[in-house]
N, C-alpha and C positions, 0 to 999 in steps of 0.2 A: 725293481719289484720282482720277487721271485715267482717261479711257475705256480707255487702253492697259493700264494696270495691272488694271482691272477685267477686261478682255478675257484678260489672261494668267492671273488667278486662275481665271476660268471654264475657260480652256483646260486648266489642270491638274486642276480639280475633276472635269470630266466624264469623262475617262478613269478617274479613281479610282471615280466611282460606277458605271462600267460594267465594270470588271475582275472577273475570276473570283474573286478573292481576297474582295473585298467581297460579292460574291453568294453565296459559300460560307458566309461568316459569317452572312449574312441568312437562308439556308436552315436553318443549323444552331441558330442562336439566336433567329431570328425567326418561322420555321415549326415546326420540329420540336417545341419544347416545348408547342406549342399544338395539334398534329396530333390527339392523342387526343380533346381536347375538341370540336374541330371535327367530329370523326367521329360524337361522340354527340349533337352540338347538336340534331339533329331529334327527339331523345328526351327530353332533359334541359335545365332551366333552370339556368345557372351564370353569374351576372354577374362578368365579370373585366375591369373596365375599365383596371385598372393592371397586372395579372399579366404579359401579354406582355412589357411593357417591363421588367420585373423581370429576366427571363432575358437580355434583351439587354444590360443595363447589368452584369450580373454577369459577362458574357464577358470583357471586358478584364481585370477583376480575376483572373479564373481563369487567364487566359493569362499573366499577370505572376507568378503564384505557382506553387508546385510542383504537379505533376499531381494529387498525393494530395489536395490542398485542393478540387479540383473535385467529389470524393465526399462532401464535407461541404457545400460552397457550394450546389450545386444541389438536393440534397434539402432544405435549409433553405429555399431559395427556392420549392420545391414546397409545403412546409407552409405557408409565407406565403401562397401562392397559394390553397391550400385555406381557410385562415383568412379570407381576404378574400371567397371564395365564401360561406363560412358567415355572414360578417358581413352581406352583402347579403341572404341568404336570410332571417335573422331581423330584418331591418329596424334593424340596430344602426348608429347614426352612427359614423364612423370613430373620433372621440375616445373615445366610449362603449365601443367595442369594444376599443380599446387597454386602457382602464382595466379592462375585464371580465376581462382575462387572469388578474387576481388570483384570481378565483373558480374557476379550473380545479381547483383542489384539491378543492372540494365536489362534483365530477362524477365519475362512474365511466365514463369513456370506453370502458374495455374491455368493458363489458357490452352494448355495441351491435356486433353482427356488421357491420351496415351501416356504422357509423363507422369500424370497423377495415378493412373492405374498401375503403373510399373513401380512407382515409389511406394504405394499402398502395399503392394504385393511384397516388396523387400521388408518394409517395416513390420508386416504382419508375421513374416517368417522370423524376424528378430524377436518378436513377442512371444512366438510359440517356442523358440529355443530357451528364452528366459523362463518359460513356464517348465519345460521339460528340466532345466538345471535346478529349479527350485524344488521341484516335485521329488528328484532325486539326489538331493543335496547331501544327505548324510551317506548314501551309498557311494558317492563321488569323492568324498573327503579323502585326501591323502593318496588318490589313484596315480599310478605312473602315467606321465604325459605321452612317453615315447611312441605307444601304439597309435595314439591319436595323431601325432605329428606325422607319422608314416602313413596312415590312412589319408590324411589331408594332402599330402605330397601325391599320393596315388590318385586322388580325385583331380587335383589340378594337372597332373601329367596325362590322365585320360581326356580331360577337357581340351587341353592343348593339342592332343593327337587329333581329336575329331575335328577341332576347328583350324587345324594347320593351314588348310588352302586359303583361309580368309584372314589370317593374322599377319602383322607386320614381320618382315624378314629382315635378316641383317642388311646393313646399307648397301644399296646397289651403286653400280658406277654412275657418276653424274651425268645427266643430260637434262636439257630443257628444250622446250618447244623453239626458243631463240637460238640455242646452240645447234639444234638439229638442222635448222635452216640458214645457219650462218649468218644471223642478224646480231651484229654488234653495233656499237654506237658508230664506229668509223663506216660500216657498210650502210647504216641507215642514213647518215649524214651525207655520204657520197651518192646515195640514190636521190636525196633531196625530197622524198615523199614524207607526207604524215604517217604517222603509226597509231592505229586504234588498237589497244591490247585489251582484250575482255577475258577476265578470269571468272569462270562460272562455278559457282558454289555447288560442290558435290556432284560434278561431272566426271564419273569414271569412264571406262572404256566399255562400251556395251559390246558383248562378245557375238551377238547375232547380227551378221551384215544387214538384214532387214530391218532391224530395230535402229541400227546406227544410220541407216539411210533415211529415217524419219527426220533427223536433225539436219544432215547434209542437204536434203531436198529443200529444206526451208531457205537455203541460200541461193536457190535457182534464179529468183528474181534479180539478185545482183549479178549472176552470170550472164543473164540475158541481156544485160546492157552492152556486153562485149568488152567491159573494161577489166575484167579479172579472170585470173586462173586460180582455180581451187586445188589445193593439196591438203591432205590430212595424214595422220599417223598417231602412234602411241609414244609415250615416253615415261621414264621411270618417275617415281615421286617419293618423297620422304616427310612425314610429319603432317601437321594440319595446314590450315589455310594460310596462316603466316609463314609456314614452311615453304609452301608454294610460292609465295610472294618472294622469299629470299631465293628460291631456286630460279624463277624467272627474271626478277628485277636485279638480282645482285649476283647471279651466276654462281651460287654455292648453296650447298645444303646447310640448313640452320633454321632460325625462327625469329621473331621480333626482338627476343631478348639479346641476340647478337648485334643490334643497332641501337642500343640505348647508352652506350659507354662514351662514345665519342660524338663530336658535333657534325661529322661529315664522313661519308663512306663512298668507296669508289664503286658506285652501282651504276646501272644503265641510265636512270633518269638524270643522275648527276653528269655523266659524261655527255649525254646529248644536250643539256643545259648549257654546258662548256662550248658546245658547238653551234650554239645559236637557237636551239629548239625551246619552245614553251612547254614545260612539263607540267601535266595536269592530272589530278586523280579525282574520282568519283566514287563514292560507296553510300548506300542508303541507309546505313546504321550509324551508331554513335561514333564519334571520333575518339571518345575514350576507350572503346573496346580494343584491348591489345595495345594501348597507347599510341594508336596510328597518327594522332596529332603531334606526337613528339618525333617519332622516328621517320615518318614520310618525309618531311623536309630534310632530314640528316641523310637520306639516300638519293635527294636531288629533286624532289617535286616542289615546285614553286606556287602552284595553285592547288588548294585542297577544297574538296566539296564534300561534306557529310550532311547527315541528317539536320544537325543544328543550324548549319550556314544556309542550306537549301530551303528549309522550311521558313527561315527568316527573310529570304530575299525574293522568293518565287511563289507565287499563289498557286501554281498547279501542284504543289506538294502537300495540299491539304489532306488527301487520302493516305490510308495505311495499308499494308499488306503483310501477311505472315502472322505468326502466333506467338511462340516463345520469343522468336527473334522479330518482333514486330518493328518495321521500319518503313521507309519509302517503298513504293512499288517500282519494280525494275522498268516497266513500261514508261513511267513518268521521267525516270532517270535517264533513260534512252533518249527520250525527247529533248532533254536539256543537252545531252551530249550531242546530238544532232545539230542543235543551234550553236554550240561551242565550236564544233569543227567547221561549221560553215561561215562563221563570222570571221572577218579579217583573214581572207583566204591566202594572202601573201606570207602570213606567219606560219612558219613551220612548227608543227606541234606532235608531242608525244603524249597520248591521252591514254590513262589507265582507268578501266572500269571494273570494280568488284562487285559482282552481282549478289543478291540477298535471298530472294524469294523462294528458292529451291533448298534452303537451309533446312534440314530436318530438326524438328517436326514441321512439316509444311502445311499449307492450307490448299487443298485440292481444288483446281480449276473446275467451275460449273459447267456443264453441258460442253465440254470440249470436243474437239473434233476426232480424238483417238477413241472416243466412246469407252473410256476406261470402266472396268467394272461390269460391263455388258458382255453378251454373247459375241458381239460384234467388235470386240476390243482389239486394237492393233497390236497390243502386247497383253498376253494372258495374266501375268502378274500385276495385280491392280497397283500396287505401290510403285513398281518400275514405270508402269504405263502413265501414272499420274505424275511422276517426277519428269518423264521424258516430255509430258506435255508442257510442263513448267519450263524446261530447258529450251523447248521448241518456240516458246514465246520469245525467249532472249535472241534465238537464232532469228526470228521474224524481225525483231527490232534492229538487229545488225544488218540484215538485208535492206531493211528501209532506209537506213543510214547510208549503206554503201550504194544504192541506186539513186541517191538524191543528186540531181544534175549540178547543184551547188556545191557538192563535196569535192574540194581539191585532190589531187591525186594522194592516195591513202592505202597503205597496206594494213590489213587487218588480220589479227590473230584472234582466235577463240580457243581457250584453253582449260581444261579442268583443273582445279585445285588438288584434289585428292580422290582416291577411290571412293565411291559412295557408300557412306557409313549405314549400312542396313543391318538389323538384327535377324531379320527373317532370312532363314537359310535359303529357301526356295528363291527369294528375290535377290539375294546376294549372288547367287550362281548366275544370274544374267550378265555379270561383268567379268571382264578378264582381270584376275587378281593383280594388285600391285602395279597397275598401269593407269594412266589417264589419257584421255583423248585430246589431240590438237587439231585445228583447222586453220589454214592459211588462205585468205583471198588477197593474192598479190596483183597490185594495180599495175596494169601494163602502160599507163600513161607516163610520159616523161614530165619533168618539172615544167617544161614550157607550157603544159596545160594548166598550170596553176593560174587561178583568176587574178 
């Protein structure tokens, strides 16, 4: 192509980029859909790397179709926008997030006022954009899309820059609570003690030492027995809860989709089962969520206890806790775990408990000791305070298990799955980015103390 031809194309393109029609399109579909989110950006963390472009690319489609289609198309784009925000908040990889849509029937989204308000906000924004497009339909016909694309990219880049401290970063070096403490199958079996491994939903790393001490102090009753030494620290994480399960139970980054192809995997529960341990799992939600009934046995769990089986076999599980993720109450599950660990004391056990009730959106504890929301609150951020109160209940339950005289020698891990998924910027600032907390109660009794 000659220089004259290139000059002619440039001469035609520059006016197209600068004309009023193109920039009206950019204003309506590149700026307007994102205006509300930009206004709340100083207060809320919402990762939207693709969303601004979705509205832009929906514009030409809406202009080619009947006006009524806009009132369906843009609210659907808004719901996709919200879904992408939620995916980022809960650290779900894109492929896993798409696959997870099948589990929506297990959730009660209507039980959360917060979720309903946010959904309504996004849908209303989509309707407003549809109104704008239809009102300016004639003026937008044939407009060049490139300026709107550039504006949308600029919006996404600006949001990313502001939210960067809270967003997922490139994969970190692998580590886990087990690897940091040199707990592998051989070391556990050589020690001969039970292991209770508690994965706490949403437990990030509280950055204020006084706030973190609220949790560690809950383990003091166990330390008072003289049977344990407490250590704690931080570790890297990747992904959502099933990513944390891959990290701790299988010693690698990944998620549940990595354990669905074969019938057996070389993971910690399987290695311990081979060494004579009874491997047991407890979770107070449905076994169908993330196909845990399928891949838990494949990584080596011999006993599975989920909502379905526990409610069928034990009358203590009549009550429910939580809202959107309504399931068994962590306190009730802890009582069952205590019974399972103290029965048949000569049997060596590896017991894994995935907690539930601190899953966001959570149900706050009434009249809690931390006095959340009052002038005397232990943590000024009400949301962080209320979550800490739920986590503290889990720590109380662990301490109760640990100090039971009937408990055989047992090492106890408490580990966060992923950093706490908070949209409120002030609340999210209470946590160390990209880290989770772990605690280890190492039992100083020998196997000869086993009953």
